[in-house]
Structure formats: structure tokens, C-alpha cells
C-alpha positions as CSV (number, residue, x, y, z in Angstrom):
1,M,106.1,159.0,116.3
2,A,106.3,155.8,114.2
3,T,103.2,154.4,112.7
4,P,102.3,150.8,113.8
5,R,103.2,148.1,111.3
6,K,100.3,146.2,109.7
7,K,100.3,142.5,109.9
8,P,100.8,140.8,106.6
9,V,97.6,139.4,105.0
10,R,97.8,135.6,104.8
11,K,96.5,134.2,101.6
12,V,93.8,131.5,102.1
13,A,94.5,128.2,100.4
14,T,91.9,127.2,97.9
15,V,90.8,123.9,96.6
16,K,92.0,123.2,93.1
17,E,89.7,120.3,92.4
18,D,86.0,120.3,93.0
19,S,85.1,116.8,91.8
20,Y,85.4,114.9,95.1
21,S,83.8,111.6,95.8
22,E,81.4,111.1,98.7
23,L,84.2,109.5,100.7
24,E,86.6,112.4,100.1
25,M,83.9,115.0,101.0
26,Y,83.1,113.1,104.2
27,C,86.8,113.0,105.2
28,I,87.2,116.7,104.5
29,W,84.2,117.4,106.6
30,L,85.6,115.3,109.5
31,N,88.9,117.1,109.3
32,E,87.1,120.5,109.3
33,Y,84.9,119.4,112.2
34,Y,88.0,118.4,114.3
35,K,89.8,121.7,113.5
36,A,86.7,123.7,114.5
37,L,86.4,121.8,117.8
38,R,90.1,122.4,118.6
39,A,89.8,126.1,117.6
40,S,86.8,126.5,120.0
41,G,88.8,125.2,122.9
42,F,88.2,121.5,123.1
43,D,91.3,119.4,124.1
44,M,92.6,116.9,121.6
45,E,91.1,113.8,123.3
46,L,87.6,115.3,123.6
47,A,87.6,116.7,120.1
48,L,88.6,113.3,118.7
49,G,86.0,111.6,120.7
50,L,83.3,113.9,119.3
51,V,84.5,113.3,115.8
52,I,84.3,109.6,116.3
53,D,80.8,109.7,117.9
54,K,78.4,110.2,115.0
55,G,75.7,111.2,117.5
56,S,77.5,114.4,118.1
57,Y,77.3,115.6,114.5
58,P,75.1,118.7,114.0
59,A,71.6,118.0,112.5
60,W,72.4,120.3,109.5
61,V,75.3,118.2,108.3
62,K,74.5,116.9,104.9
63,Y,77.4,114.6,104.4
64,R,76.5,111.1,104.9
65,T,78.8,108.2,105.9
66,P,79.9,106.5,102.7
67,S,78.8,103.0,102.2
68,L,81.3,100.1,102.3
69,G,80.9,99.7,98.5
70,E,82.0,103.3,97.9
71,I,85.0,102.8,100.1
72,V,86.1,99.6,98.4
73,E,85.5,101.3,95.0
74,F,87.7,104.3,96.0
75,I,90.5,102.0,97.2
76,E,90.4,100.0,94.0
77,D,90.6,103.2,91.9
78,E,93.6,104.3,93.9
79,D,95.4,101.0,93.4
80,E,95.0,101.2,89.6
81,D,96.9,104.5,89.4
């Protein structure tokens, strides 16, 4: 009797840089929120609607929406590179 094959272990991707701006952290959180909604069974339209609606964010979320000044500063920094 043959032994069952083990599934290969998939290596988890890690973040190389940990010095993110507030805007980058907020965008990462939005992406993770969307992926979690999709993984829990929400269809694409409803998951996107919940991500857009700030009232749906859990109370324990510590990431705040970046101010307009932070967004403009981030865009100007990217243009200089």
C-alpha cells in the first residue's frame, strides 16, 4: 500500500521593508481587508463596497485615513525619484 503524498509547504512571502508611510500602511490594510472579505465568501462587488464604506471598518482598526497633505507629499516624493 502506497503512502499518501504530502502537499508541498508554500513559503509565506515576507515584507522586506518596514519603514512604510501612513499612506502605504493604509493601502496595505485596505488590500488585506478586501482579501479577507473575499476569502470569507463575499462576492467582489459587496467586498469592494465594504472597503469603500469607512463605516464598515472594524472598531479596532488603528490605521487612519491619511490627510491630503500626506498624500500630496507622498506623490511629490515619488516624482523626484
